[in-house]
Structure formats: C-alpha cells, structure tokens
TITOR-415340 format. One record per residue: residue number from 1; residue in one letter; x, y, z of N, C-alpha, C, O in turn. Coordinates in steps of 0.2 Angstrom, whole numbers. Atoms other than C-alpha are relative to their C-alpha. Last residue first. Layout:
{NUM,'A',{X,Y,Z},{X,Y,Z},{X,Y,Z},{X,Y,Z}}
...
This chain:
{133,'V',{3,7,0},{1215,390,223},{6,-5,0},{5,-11,-1}}
{132,'P',{-5,4,3},{1219,408,229},{-3,-7,0},{-7,-9,4}}
{131,'R',{-4,3,-5},{1204,419,232},{5,-5,-3},{3,-8,-9}}
{130,'F',{-3,6,2},{1196,432,221},{4,-3,6},{7,0,10}}
{129,'K',{-6,1,-3},{1184,446,223},{3,-7,-2},{-1,-11,-4}}
{128,'P',{-4,6,1},{1170,451,212},{7,0,3},{10,5,2}}
{127,'L',{-7,-1,3},{1159,464,220},{3,-7,-1},{3,-11,3}}
{126,'T',{-4,6,-1},{1140,462,222},{7,2,-3},{7,3,-9}}
{125,'V',{-7,1,2},{1130,478,223},{3,-6,2},{4,-7,8}}
{124,'D',{-1,-1,7},{1111,481,224},{7,-1,-3},{7,-1,-9}}
{123,'P',{5,4,4},{1107,473,241},{0,1,-8},{-2,-3,-11}}
{122,'T',{6,-3,-1},{1124,479,247},{-6,-4,-3},{-4,-8,-7}}
{121,'V',{-1,-6,-4},{1141,472,249},{-6,4,2},{-7,7,7}}
{120,'D',{6,-4,0},{1137,455,242},{0,5,5},{-1,4,11}}
{119,'D',{1,-3,-7},{1155,448,240},{-6,5,-1},{-6,10,-4}}
{118,'F',{5,-5,0},{1156,435,226},{-1,3,7},{-3,0,11}}
{117,'Q',{4,1,-6},{1172,424,226},{-5,7,0},{-2,12,-1}}
{116,'V',{4,-6,-2},{1181,422,209},{-4,-2,6},{-6,-8,8}}
{115,'A',{7,1,3},{1195,409,207},{-5,6,3},{-3,8,9}}
{114,'V',{6,-2,-4},{1213,411,208},{-6,-1,-3},{-7,-3,-9}}
{113,'R',{7,1,3},{1229,403,201},{-5,3,6},{-4,2,12}}
{112,'Q',{4,4,-5},{1246,411,207},{-7,-1,-3},{-10,4,-5}}
{111,'D',{2,6,4},{1255,419,192},{-4,-5,4},{-5,-11,2}}
{110,'I',{1,-1,7},{1262,433,203},{-1,-7,-3},{3,-12,-1}}
{109,'R',{-5,0,5},{1262,427,221},{-3,1,-7},{-8,0,-8}}
{108,'V',{3,-2,7},{1251,429,237},{6,0,-4},{11,3,-3}}
{107,'S',{0,6,5},{1258,419,252},{-2,2,-7},{-1,-2,-11}}
{106,'E',{-6,2,2},{1262,435,262},{1,-6,-5},{6,-7,-8}}
{105,'V',{-2,-4,6},{1244,441,262},{7,-2,-2},{9,0,-8}}
{104,'D',{-8,0,0},{1240,426,273},{2,4,-6},{3,1,-11}}
{103,'A',{-2,-2,-7},{1221,427,278},{8,1,0},{11,4,5}}
{102,'T',{-4,5,-3},{1216,428,260},{2,2,7},{3,8,8}}
{101,'V',{2,2,-7},{1204,436,249},{4,-5,3},{4,-11,0}}
{100,'I',{-1,7,-1},{1213,444,234},{-2,-2,7},{1,2,12}}
{99,'N',{-3,2,-6},{1205,460,229},{1,-7,0},{-3,-11,-2}}
{98,'T',{4,4,-5},{1201,466,212},{4,0,6},{10,2,7}}
{97,'M',{-3,-2,-6},{1207,475,196},{-5,-2,6},{-11,-2,5}}
{96,'L',{4,-4,-5},{1202,466,181},{3,1,6},{7,-3,9}}
{95,'R',{-3,-1,-7},{1211,458,166},{-5,5,4},{-8,9,1}}
{94,'A',{1,-6,-3},{1203,450,151},{3,1,7},{4,-4,10}}
{93,'G',{-4,-5,2},{1211,435,143},{-1,7,3},{4,11,3}}
{92,'E',{3,-2,7},{1197,422,144},{5,6,-2},{3,8,-8}}
{91,'D',{-2,5,5},{1207,413,158},{-2,2,-7},{0,0,-12}}
{90,'L',{4,6,1},{1206,429,168},{2,-5,-5},{5,-3,-10}}
{89,'E',{1,2,7},{1221,440,171},{-5,-6,0},{-2,-12,2}}
{88,'V',{1,7,1},{1219,447,189},{-1,-1,-8},{-5,2,-11}}
{87,'L',{3,0,7},{1226,464,193},{0,-8,-2},{5,-11,-2}}
{86,'A',{-3,4,5},{1228,463,212},{-3,2,-7},{-9,4,-7}}
{85,'V',{3,-3,6},{1225,473,228},{3,-3,-6},{10,-3,-6}}
{84,'V',{-3,1,7},{1229,463,243},{-4,3,-5},{-10,1,-6}}
{83,'Y',{4,3,5},{1225,468,261},{3,0,-7},{8,4,-8}}
{82,'P',{-2,0,6},{1234,472,277},{-5,-3,-5},{-8,-8,-3}}
{81,'T',{-8,0,1},{1224,481,282},{3,-6,4},{1,-7,10}}
{80,'D',{-2,5,4},{1205,478,282},{7,-1,-1},{10,-7,-4}}
{79,'A',{1,7,-3},{1200,487,297},{2,-6,-4},{3,-11,-2}}
{78,'K',{-5,1,-5},{1207,503,290},{0,-7,3},{5,-10,5}}
{77,'F',{-4,6,1},{1198,502,274},{4,-2,5},{8,-7,5}}
{76,'A',{4,6,1},{1184,514,278},{3,-6,-1},{1,-12,0}}
{75,'P',{3,3,-7},{1196,527,285},{-4,-6,-1},{-4,-11,4}}
{74,'G',{4,-5,-3},{1205,529,268},{-3,-3,6},{-2,-9,7}}
{73,'A',{1,-5,5},{1216,519,256},{-5,5,3},{-7,9,-1}}
{72,'P',{7,0,3},{1222,510,272},{-1,5,-6},{3,11,-5}}
{71,'R',{3,-6,-3},{1241,508,275},{-7,0,-4},{-8,-1,-10}}
{70,'R',{-1,0,-7},{1248,490,273},{-3,7,3},{-4,7,9}}
{69,'A',{1,-7,-3},{1241,488,255},{1,-1,8},{-3,-4,11}}
{68,'V',{3,1,-6},{1249,472,248},{0,7,3},{5,11,4}}
{67,'T',{-3,-3,-6},{1252,474,230},{-3,-1,6},{-9,-2,6}}
{66,'Y',{3,-1,-6},{1248,464,215},{4,4,4},{10,5,3}}
{65,'S',{-4,-4,-4},{1252,459,197},{-4,1,6},{-10,0,7}}
{64,'Y',{-5,-3,5},{1246,446,184},{4,5,4},{10,5,3}}
{63,'I',{-2,-7,-2},{1237,435,197},{6,3,-5},{11,0,-5}}
{62,'R',{-7,0,-4},{1230,420,188},{1,8,2},{-1,12,-1}}
{61,'G',{-6,-3,3},{1213,415,181},{6,0,4},{7,-4,8}}
{60,'T',{-6,2,-3},{1196,408,186},{6,4,-4},{4,6,-10}}
{59,'G',{-2,-3,-7},{1179,415,185},{6,-3,3},{7,-2,9}}
{58,'A',{-1,6,-4},{1174,404,170},{1,2,7},{-1,-2,12}}
{57,'A',{-7,2,-1},{1167,419,161},{0,-6,5},{-4,-7,9}}
{56,'Q',{-1,2,-7},{1149,420,154},{8,-2,0},{10,-5,-4}}
{55,'K',{-1,7,-1},{1148,430,138},{2,-2,7},{5,2,11}}
{54,'W',{-2,2,-7},{1141,447,134},{1,-8,0},{-3,-11,-3}}
{53,'E',{5,4,-4},{1141,452,116},{3,-1,7},{9,-1,8}}
{52,'L',{-2,2,-6},{1151,465,105},{-6,-4,3},{-12,-3,1}}
{51,'D',{3,6,0},{1151,470,87},{1,-4,6},{5,-9,6}}
{50,'D',{5,-1,-4},{1156,488,90},{-5,-7,0},{-10,-7,3}}
{49,'S',{6,2,3},{1173,485,83},{-6,1,5},{-4,1,11}}
{48,'H',{5,-6,0},{1187,496,90},{-6,-2,-4},{-10,2,-6}}
{47,'C',{1,-1,7},{1200,482,87},{-5,5,-2},{-6,7,-8}}
{46,'H',{-5,3,4},{1208,479,104},{-1,2,-7},{4,3,-10}}
{45,'P',{-6,-4,0},{1198,491,115},{6,-3,-4},{11,0,-5}}
{44,'C',{-6,4,-2},{1182,484,108},{6,4,1},{8,7,-4}}
{43,'L',{-5,2,5},{1169,498,108},{5,-5,2},{8,-4,8}}
{42,'E',{3,1,7},{1154,501,118},{4,-2,-5},{1,-5,-10}}
{41,'R',{0,-6,4},{1162,498,135},{-3,-2,-7},{-4,-7,-8}}
{40,'P',{5,0,5},{1162,485,149},{0,7,-4},{0,12,0}}
{39,'Y',{7,-2,-2},{1178,486,159},{-5,0,-6},{-2,2,-11}}
{38,'H',{3,-3,-6},{1185,472,155},{3,7,1},{9,7,0}}
{37,'H',{-3,-6,-4},{1189,464,139},{-5,2,6},{-10,0,6}}
{36,'S',{4,-3,-5},{1186,448,129},{4,6,3},{10,6,3}}
{35,'R',{-3,-1,-6},{1194,444,112},{-5,3,5},{-9,6,3}}
{34,'Q',{0,5,-5},{1187,436,97},{4,0,6},{6,-4,9}}
{33,'C',{-7,3,-1},{1193,449,85},{0,-6,5},{6,-8,6}}
{32,'A',{-4,-1,5},{1176,453,77},{7,-3,1},{10,-6,-4}}
{31,'R',{1,5,5},{1164,445,89},{5,1,-6},{7,-4,-10}}
{30,'C',{0,-3,7},{1171,455,103},{-1,-6,-5},{4,-10,-5}}
{29,'H',{-4,4,5},{1167,448,120},{-1,3,-7},{-7,4,-9}}
{28,'K',{1,-2,7},{1161,459,135},{5,-4,-4},{11,-5,-3}}
{27,'L',{-5,-5,3},{1163,449,151},{-3,2,-7},{-6,-2,-10}}
{26,'L',{0,-1,7},{1151,441,163},{5,5,-3},{8,9,1}}
{25,'L',{-5,-5,3},{1154,434,180},{-1,0,-7},{1,-5,-11}}
{24,'R',{-2,2,7},{1139,425,188},{5,6,-2},{3,12,-1}}
{23,'H',{-6,4,-1},{1134,426,207},{3,-3,-7},{5,-9,-7}}
{22,'Q',{2,7,1},{1117,432,203},{6,-5,1},{5,-11,0}}
{21,'K',{5,1,-5},{1121,449,209},{-3,-7,0},{-5,-9,6}}
{20,'L',{-3,1,-6},{1136,448,198},{-4,-1,6},{-3,-5,11}}
{19,'A',{-2,7,0},{1125,445,183},{4,-1,7},{3,-6,10}}
{18,'D',{5,4,-1},{1116,462,187},{2,-8,0},{-1,-11,5}}
{17,'W',{2,0,-7},{1132,471,189},{-6,-4,1},{-6,-7,7}}
{16,'Y',{-5,3,-4},{1138,465,172},{-1,0,7},{0,-5,11}}
{15,'P',{0,8,1},{1122,468,163},{5,-3,5},{4,-9,7}}
{14,'Q',{5,3,-4},{1122,486,170},{-1,-7,0},{-2,-11,5}}
{13,'S',{-3,5,-4},{1139,491,163},{-6,-4,4},{-4,-9,8}}
{12,'E',{-5,5,3},{1133,500,148},{2,-5,4},{3,-11,2}}
{11,'P',{4,5,4},{1117,507,157},{5,-4,-4},{3,-10,-5}}
{10,'D',{2,-3,6},{1128,514,171},{-4,-5,-5},{-3,-11,-4}}
{9,'L',{3,5,4},{1131,507,189},{-4,4,-6},{-8,8,-5}}
{8,'V',{6,-3,4},{1143,518,197},{-3,-5,-5},{1,-7,-9}}
{7,'P',{-1,-2,7},{1154,508,209},{-6,4,-3},{-11,3,0}}
{6,'L',{4,5,4},{1153,509,228},{1,2,-8},{2,8,-9}}
{5,'P',{3,-3,6},{1165,518,239},{-3,-6,-4},{-1,-12,-4}}
{4,'K',{-5,-1,5},{1167,510,256},{-3,2,-6},{-9,2,-7}}
{3,'E',{-3,-7,0},{1155,513,270},{5,1,-5},{7,7,-6}}
{2,'Y',{-7,0,3},{1143,498,269},{3,7,-1},{-1,11,-4}}
{1,'M',{0,-5,5},{1129,499,282},{7,0,-3},{12,-1,0}}
C-alpha cells in the first residue's frame, strides 16, 4: 500500500496522468506563443492564450535547482532520507518539481542532465521522477 500523498487527478490534468500511466510524458503547449508549460492549466501562463494542445515531451532536461532532504517531510518519507527534491527544466522549457533518483545524493549538481523515470506508485498513479544521465 502506498502511504505517501497522491496528486489530485482533475479533468484538466487527466490526460497528463493518463500518459504517465503509459510511461509517456506530456506537456501543455501554447500554439500562440510556442511555449510549453507545467502544471496543466486552461490558459498559457506566458501569454494567457487558451489555444493549447498536448505534446509529447522528450523526457530529458537539466536540474535547475535542488535540495537534499535529510529530514523526512513526514513519517511516510522517513525510509527515503536522504532524498533529492529538484526543479527540472525540461528540454522543452517547462519546469517541474520532482525527485532525482540516485544512490549518491552528494553527486547531484545544478545543470546536471537528467532523464525521466516512471514510478508506478498505484494502479492509477504513475509519478515522473528523474535520474542523472
């Protein structure tokens, strides 16, 4: 049984979560300004257009920022410490908060290249995590 918090799957983000279950990473892409963004929403956060589409992401990027959590964010995370929480900038330009999966948390660096790794945490939820490449 998965004891950590789970995301809320709403109609706006459902295609994102459905794709993750298929081990595919989708991003919302604005046809007006040609920029991708994350988290899925009805309006582009860059130009406020509603002319959006879903696009397949490469699943690669770089670590924009990170921290090593040495104290758990709650009892459910105790066994994971230390773990890396990072803001990853995808090659498409969108940034997402995630975990970096590594046995050596001290080796993680800003600008380090990463690739998506899919974590099937429940039958209905797959989380995108990243590993150094």
